C-alpha positions as CSV (number, residue, x, y, z in Angstrom):
1,X,120.8,23.1,171.9
2,X,120.8,26.1,169.6
3,X,124.3,27.5,168.8
4,X,124.9,31.1,170.0
5,X,126.8,33.7,168.0
6,X,129.4,35.1,170.3
7,X,129.4,38.5,168.6
8,X,125.7,39.3,168.7
9,X,124.4,37.1,171.5
10,X,121.7,35.6,169.2
11,X,120.8,32.0,169.3
12,X,121.1,30.6,165.7
13,X,117.7,28.8,166.0
14,X,116.0,30.2,162.8
15,X,116.6,30.8,159.2
16,X,115.7,34.5,159.6
17,X,118.4,35.0,162.3
18,X,121.0,33.0,160.4
19,X,120.1,34.9,157.1
20,X,120.6,38.2,158.9
21,X,124.0,37.2,160.3
22,X,125.1,36.0,156.9
23,X,124.0,39.4,155.5
24,X,126.0,41.1,158.2
25,X,129.1,39.1,157.3
26,X,128.7,39.9,153.6
27,X,128.5,43.6,154.4
28,X,132.0,43.4,155.8
29,X,133.3,42.4,152.4
30,X,131.3,44.7,150.2
31,X,130.2,48.3,150.6
32,X,126.4,48.8,150.9
33,X,126.5,52.5,151.6
34,X,124.4,54.2,149.0
35,X,126.6,57.3,148.6
36,X,129.8,55.1,148.3
37,X,128.2,52.9,145.7
38,X,127.0,56.0,143.8
39,X,130.5,57.4,143.8
40,X,132.0,54.1,142.5
41,X,129.3,54.0,139.8
42,X,130.1,57.5,138.7
43,X,133.8,56.9,138.6
44,X,133.9,53.4,137.1
45,X,130.7,52.8,135.1
46,X,128.8,56.1,135.0
47,X,125.6,54.1,135.5
48,X,122.8,54.3,138.0
49,X,122.5,50.5,138.0
50,X,125.2,50.1,140.6
51,X,123.4,52.6,142.9
52,X,120.1,50.8,142.5
53,X,121.7,47.5,143.3
54,X,123.4,49.0,146.4
55,X,120.1,50.3,147.4
56,X,118.4,46.9,146.9
57,X,121.1,45.1,148.9
58,X,120.9,47.6,151.7
59,X,117.0,47.3,151.9
60,X,117.4,43.5,151.7
61,X,119.8,43.5,154.6
62,X,117.5,45.8,156.7
63,X,114.6,43.4,156.0
64,X,116.7,40.4,157.1
65,X,117.7,42.3,160.3
66,X,114.1,43.1,161.1
67,X,113.1,39.5,160.6
68,X,115.9,38.4,162.8
69,X,114.8,40.7,165.6
70,X,111.1,39.6,165.2
71,X,112.1,36.0,165.3
72,X,114.4,36.5,168.4
73,X,111.7,38.5,170.1
74,X,109.3,35.6,169.6
75,X,111.9,33.3,171.1
76,X,112.4,35.6,174.1
77,X,108.7,35.8,174.8
78,X,108.4,32.0,174.6
79,X,111.0,31.7,177.4
80,X,109.2,34.3,179.5
81,X,105.9,32.6,179.0
82,X,107.5,29.2,179.9
83,X,108.7,30.6,183.2
84,X,105.1,31.7,183.9
85,X,106.0,35.3,183.8
86,X,109.0,34.9,186.0
87,X,112.3,36.6,185.5
88,X,114.2,33.5,184.5
89,X,117.5,32.1,185.8
90,X,119.7,34.8,184.1
91,X,117.9,37.6,185.9
92,X,117.8,35.8,189.2
93,X,121.5,35.3,188.8
94,X,122.1,39.0,188.3
95,X,119.9,39.9,191.3
96,X,121.6,37.3,193.5
97,X,125.1,38.4,192.5
98,X,124.2,42.1,193.2
99,X,122.6,41.2,196.5
100,X,125.7,39.4,197.6
101,X,127.9,42.4,196.7
102,X,125.6,44.7,198.7
103,X,125.5,42.4,201.7
104,X,129.2,42.2,201.7
105,X,129.4,46.0,201.7
106,X,126.9,46.1,204.5
107,X,128.9,43.8,206.7
108,X,132.0,45.9,206.1
109,X,130.0,49.0,207.1
110,X,128.7,47.2,210.3
111,X,132.2,46.2,211.3
112,X,133.4,49.8,210.6
113,X,130.5,51.1,212.6
114,X,129.5,53.4,209.7
115,X,125.8,54.0,210.3
116,X,125.4,56.3,207.3
117,X,126.9,53.7,204.9
118,X,124.7,51.0,206.4
119,X,121.6,53.2,205.7
120,X,122.6,53.8,202.1
121,X,123.3,50.1,201.5
122,X,119.9,49.2,202.9
123,X,118.3,51.6,200.5
124,X,120.2,50.0,197.6
125,X,119.0,46.5,198.7
126,X,115.4,47.9,198.7
127,X,116.0,49.4,195.3
128,X,117.3,46.1,194.0
129,X,114.0,44.4,195.2
130,X,111.9,47.2,193.7
131,X,113.8,47.1,190.4
132,X,113.4,43.2,190.2
133,X,109.7,43.5,190.8
134,X,109.4,46.3,188.1
135,X,111.4,44.2,185.7
136,X,109.2,41.2,186.2
137,X,106.1,43.3,185.6
138,X,107.6,44.7,182.3
139,X,108.5,41.3,181.0
140,X,105.1,39.9,182.0
141,X,103.4,42.8,180.1
142,X,105.6,42.2,177.1
143,X,104.7,38.5,177.0
144,X,101.0,39.2,177.4
145,X,100.9,41.8,174.6
146,X,102.8,39.5,172.2
147,X,100.8,36.3,173.1
148,X,97.4,38.1,172.9
149,X,98.2,39.7,169.5
150,X,98.0,43.3,170.9
151,X,101.2,44.6,169.5
152,X,100.8,47.1,166.7
153,X,102.0,46.5,163.2
154,X,102.9,50.1,163.1
155,X,105.9,49.7,165.4
156,X,109.1,51.0,163.8
157,X,112.1,48.8,163.1
158,X,113.9,50.5,165.9
159,X,111.2,49.7,168.4
160,X,111.1,46.0,167.2
161,X,114.9,45.9,167.7
162,X,114.6,47.4,171.3
163,X,111.9,45.0,172.2
164,X,114.1,42.0,171.1
165,X,117.2,43.4,172.9
166,X,115.3,44.2,176.1
167,X,113.6,40.8,176.4
168,X,116.8,38.8,175.8
169,X,118.4,38.1,179.2
170,X,121.8,37.6,177.6
171,X,121.9,41.4,177.1
172,X,120.9,42.3,180.7
173,X,123.1,44.0,183.3
174,X,122.4,45.6,186.6
175,X,123.7,49.2,186.5
176,X,123.3,52.3,188.8
177,X,120.4,50.6,190.7
178,X,118.4,49.3,187.7
179,X,118.3,46.6,185.1
180,X,119.3,47.7,181.7
181,X,120.2,46.0,178.4
182,X,123.1,46.5,176.2
183,X,122.9,46.1,172.4
184,X,125.6,43.4,171.7
185,X,126.5,45.0,168.4
186,X,126.6,48.8,169.2
187,X,126.9,48.9,173.0
188,X,123.8,51.1,173.2
189,X,122.1,50.8,176.6
190,X,118.4,50.6,176.9
191,X,116.2,51.0,180.0
192,X,112.8,49.6,181.1
193,X,111.3,52.8,179.9
194,X,112.7,52.1,176.4
195,X,111.3,48.6,176.6
196,X,107.8,49.9,177.6
197,X,107.9,52.5,174.8
198,X,108.9,49.9,172.2
199,X,105.7,47.8,172.9
200,X,103.2,50.0,171.0
201,X,99.7,48.5,171.1
202,X,96.8,48.3,168.7
203,X,94.6,51.2,169.6
204,X,91.3,49.2,170.1
205,X,89.7,51.9,172.2
206,X,89.8,54.5,169.4
207,X,89.0,51.8,166.8
208,X,85.7,51.0,168.7
209,X,84.9,54.6,169.0
210,X,85.4,55.2,165.3
211,X,83.3,52.3,164.3
212,X,80.5,53.6,166.4
213,X,80.9,56.9,164.7
214,X,81.0,55.2,161.3
215,X,77.8,53.3,162.2
216,X,76.1,56.5,163.0
217,X,76.9,57.7,159.5
218,X,75.2,54.6,158.2
219,X,72.1,55.5,160.2
220,X,72.2,59.1,159.0
221,X,72.6,57.9,155.5
222,X,69.4,55.7,155.7
223,X,67.6,58.9,156.7
224,X,68.9,60.8,153.7
225,X,68.1,58.0,151.3
226,X,64.6,58.1,152.7
227,X,64.4,61.9,152.3
228,X,64.2,62.7,156.0
229,X,67.8,63.8,156.8
230,X,70.7,66.0,155.6
231,X,73.3,64.9,153.0
232,X,76.8,63.8,153.8
233,X,79.1,66.8,154.4
234,X,82.5,65.5,153.4
235,X,84.6,68.4,154.6
236,X,82.9,68.5,158.0
237,X,83.2,64.8,158.5
238,X,86.9,64.7,157.4
239,X,87.7,67.5,159.9
240,X,85.7,65.7,162.6
241,X,87.6,62.4,162.1
242,X,90.9,64.2,162.1
243,X,90.3,66.1,165.2
244,X,88.6,63.4,167.2
245,X,90.4,60.2,166.3
246,X,93.8,60.7,164.8
247,X,96.6,61.6,167.2
248,X,100.4,61.4,167.0
249,X,100.5,58.5,169.4
250,X,97.9,56.4,167.6
251,X,98.3,57.3,163.9
252,X,100.6,54.4,163.2
253,X,98.1,51.9,164.6
254,X,95.4,53.5,162.5
255,X,97.6,53.2,159.4
256,X,99.0,49.7,159.9
257,X,96.4,47.8,162.0
258,X,92.9,46.5,161.2
259,X,91.4,49.8,162.5
260,X,88.1,49.4,160.7
261,X,87.8,45.7,161.4
262,X,87.5,45.0,157.7
263,X,90.4,42.5,157.5
264,X,94.2,42.6,157.7
265,X,94.4,42.9,153.9
266,X,92.2,46.0,154.0
267,X,94.2,48.3,156.2
268,X,95.0,51.8,155.2
269,X,98.6,50.8,154.5
270,X,97.5,48.0,152.2
271,X,94.9,50.3,150.5
272,X,97.2,53.3,150.1
273,X,98.8,52.6,146.8
274,X,95.5,52.2,145.1
275,X,94.1,55.2,146.9
276,X,97.0,57.4,145.8
277,X,96.3,56.4,142.2
278,X,92.9,58.0,142.5
279,X,94.3,61.1,144.3
280,X,97.4,62.0,142.2
281,X,97.6,65.5,143.6
282,X,99.2,64.1,146.8
283,X,102.3,63.4,144.7
284,X,102.7,67.0,144.0
285,X,101.8,68.0,147.6
286,X,104.7,65.9,149.1
287,X,107.0,66.8,146.2
288,X,109.0,63.6,146.5
289,X,111.2,63.0,143.5
290,X,113.5,60.0,144.1
291,X,114.5,59.2,140.5
292,X,115.7,62.8,139.9
293,X,113.6,63.5,136.8
294,X,111.9,66.5,138.4
295,X,108.5,64.9,138.2
296,X,107.1,63.7,141.5
297,X,105.1,60.4,141.5
298,X,105.8,59.4,137.9
299,X,107.9,56.3,138.8
300,X,107.7,53.3,141.0
301,X,110.6,54.7,143.1
302,X,108.7,58.0,143.6
303,X,105.5,56.1,144.6
304,X,107.3,53.8,147.0
305,X,109.0,56.8,148.6
306,X,105.7,58.6,149.1
307,X,104.1,55.5,150.7
308,X,107.0,55.4,153.1
309,X,106.8,59.1,153.9
310,X,103.1,58.7,154.8
311,X,103.4,55.4,156.7
312,X,106.8,55.4,158.5
313,X,107.2,58.1,161.2
314,X,111.0,57.5,161.1
315,X,111.2,58.5,157.4
316,X,113.0,61.8,156.7
317,X,109.9,63.0,154.7
318,X,107.3,62.0,157.3
319,X,105.1,64.8,158.5
320,X,102.4,64.1,161.0
321,X,100.0,66.8,159.8
322,X,100.2,65.7,156.2
323,X,99.8,61.9,157.1
324,X,96.9,62.9,159.3
325,X,95.2,64.8,156.5
326,X,95.5,61.8,154.1
327,X,94.3,59.3,156.7
328,X,91.4,61.5,157.6
329,X,90.5,61.9,153.9
330,X,90.6,58.1,153.4
331,X,88.4,57.4,156.5
332,X,86.0,60.1,155.4
333,X,85.6,58.3,152.1
334,X,85.0,55.1,153.9
335,X,82.3,56.9,156.0
336,X,80.8,58.2,152.8
337,X,80.4,54.7,151.5
338,X,78.7,53.7,154.7
339,X,76.5,56.7,154.5
340,X,75.0,55.9,151.1
341,X,75.4,52.2,151.5
342,X,75.5,49.6,148.8
343,X,72.4,48.6,146.7
344,X,71.4,45.2,145.4
345,X,71.3,46.6,141.9
346,X,75.0,47.2,142.0
347,X,74.6,50.9,141.0
348,X,77.3,53.2,142.2
349,X,76.5,56.1,144.5
350,X,77.1,58.5,141.6
351,X,74.5,56.6,139.5
352,X,72.0,56.5,142.3
353,X,72.3,60.2,143.1
354,X,71.5,61.0,139.5
355,X,68.4,58.9,139.3
356,X,64.9,60.5,138.8
357,X,61.5,58.9,139.1
358,X,60.1,57.1,136.1
359,X,56.5,57.7,134.9
360,X,53.9,56.3,137.3
361,X,56.7,55.1,139.7
362,X,55.9,55.2,143.4
363,X,58.2,56.2,146.2
364,X,58.7,52.6,147.1
365,X,59.5,51.6,143.6
366,X,62.0,54.5,143.2
367,X,63.8,53.4,146.4
368,X,63.8,49.8,145.4
369,X,65.4,50.7,142.1
370,X,68.2,52.4,144.0
371,X,67.0,56.0,144.1
372,X,67.9,58.5,146.8
373,X,65.0,60.6,148.0
374,X,67.3,63.1,149.7
375,X,68.6,64.0,146.2
376,X,65.1,64.7,145.0
377,X,64.3,66.8,148.1
378,X,67.3,69.1,147.3
379,X,65.8,69.7,143.9
380,X,62.4,70.4,145.4
381,X,60.9,67.1,144.4
382,X,58.9,65.2,147.1
383,X,56.5,62.3,147.3
384,X,52.9,63.4,147.9
385,X,51.1,60.6,149.7
386,X,47.6,62.1,149.2
387,X,48.1,62.5,145.5
388,X,50.1,59.2,145.1
389,X,52.6,61.1,142.9
390,X,56.0,62.8,142.9
391,X,55.5,66.6,143.0
392,X,58.2,69.1,142.1
393,X,57.6,72.9,141.7
394,X,54.4,72.8,139.8
395,X,55.4,69.7,137.8
396,X,53.8,66.2,138.3
397,X,55.3,62.9,137.2
């Protein structure tokens, strides 16, 4: 049987959890507070290296803590699944204990002839039954979401922690007519509402709607390439994507999950660093200067801080409207690629848009070479089927 830490209530059944507990022990012996480390550096060494090391240790401890909560949550879900969605012995024990207490109070009220007290206790017993049913439903949903791979990668560290605490029966108590969970480290109490909110899901509905929209861009692009439809209007498409698909309650799923179904390695979050290198003005827009040199975005620290500000809604620099603008811009560029499509020749969209017909070239030959008829139409050039030639404002090829 796995050994249980009496302080945290965690079962020491994995390296991740043990590593986290070791880190917590180490923190009791050394200060990992950034400001404290910085003060000591200024006083003793006058170097920023100590501050950077303190930051690294702090981030490493947070990573270990997150991994521990993820591991423990998996263990909790395994137990829920093994009990076929049942509440488990611990919860039934709590319910039985509470029911016995209420039954005892009820008998006392009967002996005292207190009708009002009897009615109130009956209501409490009904509330216990209702709360138990609600708890079972919440735990079942948590297990299904986890087992079916529907939990979003965009959930915050705090949400992951709450999900762990609220699915661990060791943390459960019955209080004021409902089941709640107490954080074994801080004493913070969480409710079933907190549990439900911590289980953010992948937004599959919006993902499907967006992919349908993107496919429509592909069809429109084919018309433009063939010279029968309008060109891609980047600003209009960007605005449309932002207004119709990106909301405060789903932006983290769009950022962190496989929203475009192009693979987990191709999420917005994973593409962001490379994307920002192509869009350096965003560094100035956010004006994040972590290294203190007065130049935003010129160091790895600055760049990492910007990525965090865009992708982590708990970050002090996070702003929904700014993140929404960047995500909409990114998705609009993906739609633009779909619009023009790729060509077997390997030519870029820019190269294809600059192409003009060669001497004696037919429309089919021009298209096969990668040409875009829509670009010619904008310049007044069309294919004249009767003449078998391209014609443009009095000039013939």
